TIRO-2110 file (N, C-alpha, C; in Angstrom, 1 decimal):
// TIRO-2110
-14.7, -0.2, -22.4, N, 1, A
-15.2, 0.7, -21.4, CA, 1, A
-13.8, 0.7, -20.8, C, 1, A
-14.2, 2.2, -20.8, N, 2, A
-12.7, 3.2, -19.7, CA, 2, A
-12.8, 3.4, -18.3, C, 2, A
-12.3, 2.9, -17.5, N, 3, A
-12.7, 3.2, -15.8, CA, 3, A
-11.7, 3.8, -15.4, C, 3, A
-11.6, 4.3, -14.1, N, 4, A
-10.4, 4.8, -13.5, CA, 4, A
-10.2, 3.8, -12.6, C, 4, A
-9.0, 3.4, -12.6, N, 5, A
-9.0, 2.6, -12.2, CA, 5, A
-8.5, 2.3, -10.3, C, 5, A
-8.4, 3.3, -10.0, N, 6, A
-7.9, 3.3, -8.5, CA, 6, A
-9.3, 3.8, -7.6, C, 6, A
-10.0, 4.6, -8.6, N, 7, A
-11.4, 5.2, -7.7, CA, 7, A
-12.8, 3.4, -7.7, C, 7, A
-12.0, 2.7, -8.7, N, 8, A
-13.0, 1.9, -9.0, CA, 8, A
-12.6, 0.6, -8.0, C, 8, A
-11.6, 0.5, -8.2, N, 9, A
-10.7, 0.1, -6.8, CA, 9, A
-10.9, -0.1, -5.3, C, 9, A
-11.0, 1.4, -4.9, N, 10, A
-11.0, 1.9, -4.1, CA, 10, A
-13.1, 1.5, -3.5, C, 10, A
-13.8, 1.5, -4.5, N, 11, A
-15.1, 2.0, -4.4, CA, 11, A
-15.3, 0.4, -3.9, C, 11, A
-14.9, -0.4, -4.6, N, 12, A
-14.7, -2.3, -4.1, CA, 12, A
-14.5, -2.4, -2.8, C, 12, A
-13.4, -2.1, -2.6, N, 13, A
-12.9, -2.1, -1.2, CA, 13, A
-13.9, -1.5, -0.1, C, 13, A
-14.1, -0.1, -0.3, N, 14, A
-15.4, 0.6, 0.6, CA, 14, A
-16.2, -0.1, 0.7, C, 14, A
-17.1, -1.2, -0.4, N, 15, A
-18.4, -1.4, -0.3, CA, 15, A
-18.3, -2.6, 0.6, C, 15, A
-17.1, -3.3, 0.5, N, 16, A
-16.7, -4.7, 1.4, CA, 16, A
-16.7, -4.1, 2.8, C, 16, A
-16.2, -2.8, 3.1, N, 17, A
-15.9, -2.4, 4.7, CA, 17, A
-17.5, -2.2, 5.3, C, 17, A
-18.3, -1.3, 4.1, N, 18, A
-19.2, -0.9, 4.7, CA, 18, A
-20.3, -2.1, 4.9, C, 18, A
-20.5, -2.8, 4.0, N, 19, A
-21.3, -4.4, 4.3, CA, 19, A
-20.5, -5.4, 5.7, C, 19, A
-19.4, -5.4, 5.7, N, 20, A
-18.8, -5.5, 6.9, CA, 20, A
-19.4, -5.1, 8.4, C, 20, A
-19.2, -4.0, 8.4, N, 21, A
-19.8, -2.9, 9.5, CA, 21, A
-21.4, -2.9, 9.4, C, 21, A
-22.2, -2.9, 8.7, N, 22, A
-23.3, -3.5, 8.4, CA, 22, A
-23.5, -4.6, 9.5, C, 22, A
-22.9, -5.7, 9.4, N, 23, A
-23.5, -6.9, 10.4, CA, 23, A
-23.2, -6.4, 11.4, C, 23, A
-22.4, -5.1, 11.7, N, 24, A
-22.1, -4.6, 13.1, CA, 24, A
-23.2, -3.6, 13.8, C, 24, A
-23.0, -2.7, 12.9, N, 25, A
-23.6, -1.6, 13.5, CA, 25, A
-25.3, -1.0, 12.8, C, 25, A
-25.4, -0.1, 13.5, N, 26, A
-27.1, 0.4, 13.2, CA, 26, A
-26.8, 1.3, 12.2, C, 26, A
-28.1, 1.5, 11.1, N, 27, A
-27.9, 2.5, 10.5, CA, 27, A
-27.2, 3.7, 10.7, C, 27, A
-27.1, 4.1, 11.9, N, 28, A
-27.2, 5.6, 12.7, CA, 28, A
-25.7, 5.4, 12.7, C, 28, A
-25.0, 4.5, 13.6, N, 29, A
-24.1, 4.0, 14.0, CA, 29, A
-23.1, 4.1, 12.8, C, 29, A
-23.8, 3.4, 11.3, N, 30, A
-22.8, 3.6, 10.2, CA, 30, A
-22.7, 5.3, 9.8, C, 30, A
-23.7, 5.5, 9.5, N, 31, A
-23.8, 7.7, 9.2, CA, 31, A
-22.7, 8.3, 10.1, C, 31, A
-22.6, 8.1, 11.2, N, 32, A
-21.2, 8.4, 12.4, CA, 32, A
-20.1, 8.2, 11.7, C, 32, A
-20.2, 6.7, 11.9, N, 33, A
-18.8, 6.0, 11.4, CA, 33, A
-18.3, 6.7, 10.0, C, 33, A
-19.1, 7.2, 9.2, N, 34, A
-18.8, 7.4, 7.3, CA, 34, A
-18.1, 9.0, 7.6, C, 34, A
-19.6, 10.1, 8.4, N, 35, A
-18.9, 11.1, 8.6, CA, 35, A
-17.4, 11.4, 9.6, C, 35, A
-17.1, 10.6, 10.4, N, 36, A
-15.9, 10.6, 11.1, CA, 36, A
-14.9, 10.2, 9.9, C, 36, A
-15.0, 9.6, 9.0, N, 37, A
-13.9, 9.2, 8.2, CA, 37, A
-12.9, 7.8, 8.3, C, 37, A
-14.1, 7.2, 9.1, N, 38, A
-13.5, 5.8, 9.9, CA, 38, A
-13.7, 5.0, 8.5, C, 38, A
-14.6, 4.8, 7.8, N, 39, A
-14.7, 3.8, 6.7, CA, 39, A
-13.4, 4.3, 5.7, C, 39, A
-13.4, 5.2, 5.9, N, 40, A
-12.4, 5.9, 4.5, CA, 40, A
-10.7, 5.4, 5.0, C, 40, A
-10.5, 5.3, 6.6, N, 41, A
-9.2, 4.6, 6.6, CA, 41, A
-9.3, 3.3, 7.1, C, 41, A
-10.2, 3.2, 6.9, N, 42, A
-10.1, 1.3, 7.1, CA, 42, A
-10.0, 0.9, 5.8, C, 42, A
-10.2, 1.6, 4.9, N, 43, A
-9.7, 1.4, 3.4, CA, 43, A
-8.4, 1.4, 2.9, C, 43, A
-7.8, 2.6, 3.6, N, 44, A
-6.6, 3.2, 3.4, CA, 44, A
-5.5, 2.1, 4.1, C, 44, A
-6.2, 1.6, 5.0, N, 45, A
-4.7, 0.4, 5.9, CA, 45, A
-5.2, -1.0, 5.1, C, 45, A
-6.5, -1.5, 4.2, N, 46, A
-6.5, -2.4, 3.6, CA, 46, A
-5.2, -2.4, 2.4, C, 46, A
-5.7, -1.0, 1.8, N, 47, A
-5.1, -0.7, 0.7, CA, 47, A
-3.3, -0.6, 0.8, C, 47, A
-3.3, 0.0, 2.2, N, 48, A
-1.6, -0.1, 2.1, CA, 48, A
-0.9, -1.3, 2.4, C, 48, A
-1.8, -1.9, 3.1, N, 49, A
-1.5, -3.8, 3.4, CA, 49, A
-0.9, -4.8, 1.9, C, 49, A
-2.3, -4.4, 0.8, N, 50, A
-2.3, -4.9, -0.5, CA, 50, A
-1.3, -4.8, -0.8, C, 50, A
-0.8, -3.3, -0.9, N, 51, A
0.2, -2.7, -1.7, CA, 51, A
1.7, -3.0, -1.2, C, 51, A
1.7, -3.0, 0.5, N, 52, A
3.0, -3.6, 1.2, CA, 52, A
3.2, -5.2, 0.3, C, 52, A
2.6, -5.7, 0.1, N, 53, A
2.8, -7.0, -0.7, CA, 53, A
3.0, -6.8, -1.6, C, 53, A
2.1, -6.5, -2.4, N, 54, A
2.5, -6.3, -4.2, CA, 54, A
3.7, -6.3, -5.0, C, 54, A
3.8, -4.4, -3.4, N, 55, A
5.2, -4.0, -4.2, CA, 55, A
6.2, -4.1, -3.6, C, 55, A
6.4, -4.7, -2.5, N, 56, A
7.5, -4.9, -1.8, CA, 56, A
7.8, -6.3, -0.9, C, 56, A
7.0, -6.9, -0.5, N, 57, A
7.0, -7.6, 0.1, CA, 57, A
7.0, -9.0, -0.7, C, 57, A
6.6, -9.1, -1.8, N, 58, A
6.5, -10.4, -3.2, CA, 58, A
7.9, -9.9, -3.6, C, 58, A
9.0, -9.2, -3.1, N, 59, A
10.1, -9.1, -4.1, CA, 59, A
11.4, -9.4, -3.8, C, 59, A
12.0, -8.5, -4.2, N, 60, A
14.0, -9.0, -4.1, CA, 60, A
14.0, -9.5, -2.3, C, 60, A
12.9, -8.8, -1.2, N, 61, A
13.5, -8.5, 0.0, CA, 61, A
13.1, -10.0, 0.5, C, 61, A
12.1, -10.9, 0.1, N, 62, A
12.0, -12.4, 0.3, CA, 62, A
12.9, -13.0, 0.2, C, 62, A
13.7, -12.5, -1.3, N, 63, A
15.3, -13.2, -1.4, CA, 63, A
16.1, -13.2, -0.2, C, 63, A
16.3, -11.7, 0.1, N, 64, A
17.6, -11.4, 0.9, CA, 64, A
16.7, -12.3, 2.4, C, 64, A
15.1, -12.0, 2.4, N, 65, A
15.1, -12.4, 4.2, CA, 65, A
15.4, -13.6, 4.1, C, 65, A
15.2, -14.3, 3.0, N, 66, A
15.5, -16.5, 3.1, CA, 66, A
17.1, -16.0, 3.2, C, 66, A
17.8, -14.8, 3.1, N, 67, A
19.3, -15.8, 2.7, CA, 67, A
19.7, -15.3, 1.6, C, 67, A
19.4, -15.5, 0.4, N, 68, A
19.7, -15.3, -0.7, CA, 68, A
20.2, -13.8, -1.3, C, 68, A
21.4, -13.2, -0.8, N, 69, A
21.9, -12.2, -1.6, CA, 69, A
23.0, -12.1, -2.3, C, 69, A
23.0, -11.9, -3.6, N, 70, A
23.8, -12.1, -4.8, CA, 70, A
25.1, -11.4, -4.2, C, 70, A
26.2, -12.1, -4.5, N, 71, A
27.2, -11.5, -4.5, CA, 71, A
28.0, -11.7, -3.1, C, 71, A
27.1, -12.3, -2.3, N, 72, A
27.6, -12.7, -0.6, CA, 72, A
27.2, -14.2, -0.4, C, 72, A
28.6, -14.8, 0.1, N, 73, A
28.4, -16.1, 0.4, CA, 73, A
28.2, -16.4, 2.0, C, 73, A
28.3, -15.3, 2.7, N, 74, A
28.2, -15.5, 4.4, CA, 74, A
26.9, -15.3, 4.8, C, 74, A
26.1, -14.5, 3.8, N, 75, A
24.9, -13.8, 4.4, CA, 75, A
23.9, -14.6, 4.9, C, 75, A
23.2, -14.4, 5.9, N, 76, A
22.1, -15.0, 6.7, CA, 76, A
21.4, -15.1, 6.4, C, 76, A
21.0, -13.8, 6.6, N, 77, A
19.5, -13.3, 5.7, CA, 77, A
19.0, -12.4, 6.6, C, 77, A
17.8, -12.0, 7.2, N, 78, A
17.2, -10.7, 8.0, CA, 78, A
16.2, -12.0, 8.7, C, 78, A
16.5, -12.0, 10.1, N, 79, A
15.6, -12.5, 11.2, CA, 79, A
14.0, -12.2, 11.0, C, 79, A
13.2, -13.1, 11.2, N, 80, A
12.0, -13.1, 11.2, CA, 80, A
11.5, -11.5, 12.2, C, 80, A
12.3, -11.7, 13.4, N, 81, A
11.8, -10.1, 13.7, CA, 81, A
12.0, -9.0, 13.4, C, 81, A
13.1, -8.9, 12.7, N, 82, A
13.6, -7.8, 12.0, CA, 82, A
12.8, -7.7, 10.6, C, 82, A
12.4, -8.6, 10.0, N, 83, A
11.5, -8.8, 8.8, CA, 83, A
9.9, -8.5, 9.1, C, 83, A
9.8, -8.4, 10.6, N, 84, A
8.7, -8.0, 11.0, CA, 84, A
8.7, -6.9, 11.1, C, 84, A
9.4, -6.3, 11.6, N, 85, A
9.7, -4.6, 12.0, CA, 85, A
9.5, -4.0, 10.7, C, 85, A
10.3, -4.5, 9.5, N, 86, A
10.3, -3.7, 8.0, CA, 86, A
9.0, -3.8, 7.6, C, 86, A
8.5, -4.9, 7.6, N, 87, A
7.4, -4.8, 7.1, CA, 87, A
6.4, -4.1, 7.5, C, 87, A
6.2, -3.8, 9.0, N, 88, A
5.5, -3.0, 9.5, CA, 88, A
5.6, -1.5, 9.0, C, 88, A
6.9, -0.9, 9.0, N, 89, A
7.3, 0.3, 8.8, CA, 89, A
7.1, 0.3, 7.2, C, 89, A
7.3, -0.5, 6.4, N, 90, A
7.1, -0.3, 5.0, CA, 90, A
5.1, 0.4, 4.9, C, 90, A
4.8, -1.0, 5.6, N, 91, A
3.3, -0.7, 5.6, CA, 91, A
2.4, 0.5, 6.0, C, 91, A
3.4, 1.4, 7.2, N, 92, A
3.0, 2.5, 7.8, CA, 92, A
2.9, 3.5, 7.0, C, 92, A
4.1, 3.4, 6.4, N, 93, A
4.9, 4.6, 5.4, CA, 93, A
4.0, 4.4, 4.1, C, 93, A
3.0, 3.5, 3.6, N, 94, A
2.4, 3.4, 2.3, CA, 94, A
1.1, 4.0, 2.8, C, 94, A
0.7, 3.6, 3.7, N, 95, A
-1.1, 4.4, 4.6, CA, 95, A
-0.7, 5.6, 4.3, C, 95, A
0.8, 5.9, 5.5, N, 96, A
0.7, 7.7, 5.2, CA, 96, A
0.7, 8.1, 3.8, C, 96, A
1.4, 7.8, 3.1, N, 97, A
1.4, 8.2, 2.0, CA, 97, A
0.0, 8.3, 1.4, C, 97, A
-0.8, 7.6, 0.9, N, 98, A
-2.1, 7.2, 0.6, CA, 98, A
-2.9, 8.3, 1.4, C, 98, A
-2.9, 8.0, 2.6, N, 99, A
-3.6, 9.1, 3.0, CA, 99, A
-3.2, 10.8, 2.8, C, 99, A
-1.6, 11.1, 2.9, N, 100, A
-1.7, 12.6, 2.6, CA, 100, A
-2.2, 12.8, 1.3, C, 100, A
-1.8, 12.0, -0.1, N, 101, A
-2.3, 12.0, -1.3, CA, 101, A
-3.9, 12.2, -1.5, C, 101, A
-4.8, 11.4, -0.7, N, 102, A
-5.8, 11.5, -0.8, CA, 102, A
-6.7, 12.8, 0.1, C, 102, A
-5.8, 13.2, 0.8, N, 103, A
-6.6, 14.4, 1.2, CA, 103, A
-6.4, 15.5, 0.8, C, 103, A
-7.5, 16.5, 1.4, N, 104, A
-8.1, 17.8, 0.7, CA, 104, A
-7.6, 19.0, 1.5, C, 104, A
-6.2, 18.4, 3.0, N, 105, A
-5.9, 19.6, 3.4, CA, 105, A
-4.6, 20.2, 2.7, C, 105, A
-4.7, 21.4, 2.7, N, 106, A
-3.4, 21.8, 2.3, CA, 106, A
-2.3, 21.9, 2.6, C, 106, A
-2.0, 21.9, 4.4, N, 107, A
-1.0, 21.1, 4.9, CA, 107, A
-0.5, 19.8, 4.9, C, 107, A
-1.4, 18.9, 4.3, N, 108, A
-1.6, 17.5, 3.9, CA, 108, A
-0.5, 17.4, 2.8, C, 108, A
-1.1, 18.6, 1.7, N, 109, A
-0.7, 18.4, 0.2, CA, 109, A
1.1, 19.2, 0.6, C, 109, A
1.4, 20.1, 1.7, N, 110, A
2.7, 20.8, 1.4, CA, 110, A
3.8, 19.4, 2.3, C, 110, A
3.2, 18.4, 2.8, N, 111, A
4.0, 17.4, 3.7, CA, 111, A
3.9, 16.1, 2.5, C, 111, A
3.1, 16.2, 1.8, N, 112, A
3.2, 14.5, 0.6, CA, 112, A
3.9, 15.7, -0.4, C, 112, A
4.0, 16.9, -0.9, N, 113, A
4.9, 16.9, -1.7, CA, 113, A
6.3, 17.4, -1.5, C, 113, A
6.7, 18.0, 0.1, N, 114, A
8.0, 17.9, 0.2, CA, 114, A
8.4, 16.8, 0.7, C, 114, A
8.2, 15.3, 1.1, N, 115, A
8.4, 14.0, 1.0, CA, 115, A
8.2, 13.7, -0.4, C, 115, A
7.4, 14.0, -1.7, N, 116, A
7.8, 13.1, -2.3, CA, 116, A
9.0, 14.1, -3.4, C, 116, A
9.1, 15.2, -3.3, N, 117, A
10.0, 15.8, -3.7, CA, 117, A
11.3, 15.5, -3.3, C, 117, A
11.7, 15.4, -1.9, N, 118, A
13.1, 15.0, -1.5, CA, 118, A
13.0, 13.4, -1.7, C, 118, A
12.4, 12.7, -2.1, N, 119, A
12.1, 11.1, -2.5, CA, 119, A
12.8, 11.1, -3.4, C, 119, A
11.8, 11.7, -4.6, N, 120, A
12.4, 11.9, -6.1, CA, 120, A
14.1, 12.3, -6.2, C, 120, A
14.5, 13.3, -5.4, N, 121, A
15.9, 13.7, -5.5, CA, 121, A
16.9, 12.4, -4.7, C, 121, A
16.4, 11.9, -3.9, N, 122, A
17.5, 10.9, -3.5, CA, 122, A
17.0, 9.5, -4.3, C, 122, A
16.5, 9.1, -5.4, N, 123, A
16.4, 8.7, -6.6, CA, 123, A
16.9, 8.7, -7.8, C, 123, A
17.4, 10.3, -7.8, N, 124, A
17.8, 10.5, -8.7, CA, 124, A
18.5, 9.8, -9.8, C, 124, A
19.5, 9.1, -9.3, N, 125, A
20.4, 8.1, -10.1, CA, 125, A
20.0, 7.1, -10.1, C, 125, A
18.7, 6.5, -10.0, N, 126, A
18.3, 5.2, -9.9, CA, 126, A
18.1, 5.0, -12.0, C, 126, A
17.7, 3.9, -12.5, N, 127, A
17.5, 3.5, -13.1, CA, 127, A
15.8, 3.7, -13.8, C, 127, A
15.6, 3.8, -14.4, N, 128, A
14.0, 4.6, -14.9, CA, 128, A
13.3, 3.2, -14.6, C, 128, A
12.0, 3.4, -14.2, N, 129, A
11.2, 2.4, -13.4, CA, 129, A
10.8, 1.7, -14.9, C, 129, A
10.3, 0.6, -14.8, N, 130, A
9.9, -0.6, -15.9, CA, 130, A
8.3, -1.4, -15.5, C, 130, A
7.9, -1.6, -16.1, N, 131, A
6.6, -2.2, -15.7, CA, 131, A
6.9, -3.5, -15.2, C, 131, A
6.9, -4.2, -13.9, N, 132, A
7.1, -5.1, -13.2, CA, 132, A
6.2, -6.4, -14.0, C, 132, A
6.5, -7.4, -15.1, N, 133, A
5.5, -8.5, -15.3, CA, 133, A
5.2, -9.1, -14.4, C, 133, A
5.7, -9.6, -13.2, N, 134, A
4.8, -10.2, -11.8, CA, 134, A
3.4, -9.6, -11.3, C, 134, A
3.4, -8.1, -11.6, N, 135, A
2.6, -7.6, -11.7, CA, 135, A
1.7, -7.3, -12.6, C, 135, A
2.2, -6.7, -13.5, N, 136, A
1.2, -6.1, -15.0, CA, 136, A
1.0, -7.1, -15.9, C, 136, A
0.1, -8.4, -15.5, N, 137, A
0.3, -9.7, -15.8, CA, 137, A
-1.3, -10.2, -16.1, C, 137, A
-1.5, -10.1, -17.5, N, 138, A
-2.9, -10.3, -18.0, CA, 138, A
-3.0, -11.9, -17.6, C, 138, A
-1.9, -12.6, -17.5, N, 139, A
-2.5, -14.3, -16.7, CA, 139, A
-3.1, -13.8, -15.3, C, 139, A
-2.8, -13.3, -14.6, N, 140, A
-3.4, -13.1, -13.2, CA, 140, A
-5.1, -12.7, -13.6, C, 140, A
-5.5, -12.4, -14.6, N, 141, A
-7.2, -12.5, -14.8, CA, 141, A
-7.7, -14.0, -14.9, C, 141, A
-6.8, -14.9, -14.9, N, 142, A
-7.4, -16.4, -14.7, CA, 142, A
-8.0, -16.6, -14.1, C, 142, A
-7.4, -16.0, -13.0, N, 143, A
-6.7, -16.0, -11.1, CA, 143, A
-8.4, -15.5, -10.8, C, 143, A
-9.3, -15.1, -11.2, N, 144, A
-10.3, -14.2, -10.9, CA, 144, A
-11.4, -14.8, -10.8, C, 144, A
END
């Protein structure tokens, strides 16, 4: 069976959010919330947090935070207060990019395109990306 992964995951998150809201709001209030795009915004915020952990926080930055920096004997790591600020910044940026990429607004398209084109140029001399086995790992299916 072929599925559209992002759309399916988004739908699962959306159902969870709606079910949580149903416990607190009337049907009329829920319809208002949906019209205002609040449910979509909650879903994107949750996805941004999840992506921040999966892509960034559970990566090499954790070693740096703990004071393990290859080639640096005197390195003490990143203090918790700084790490918190960095985590918030990363999560906010992921949320903003998701919001732009999923928008139907022409100005949002222009902003997203400009940000991504500039970012691509900044990474032009980086190695080509490879699949990360810690994420793309069929053994994770056993955890479900």
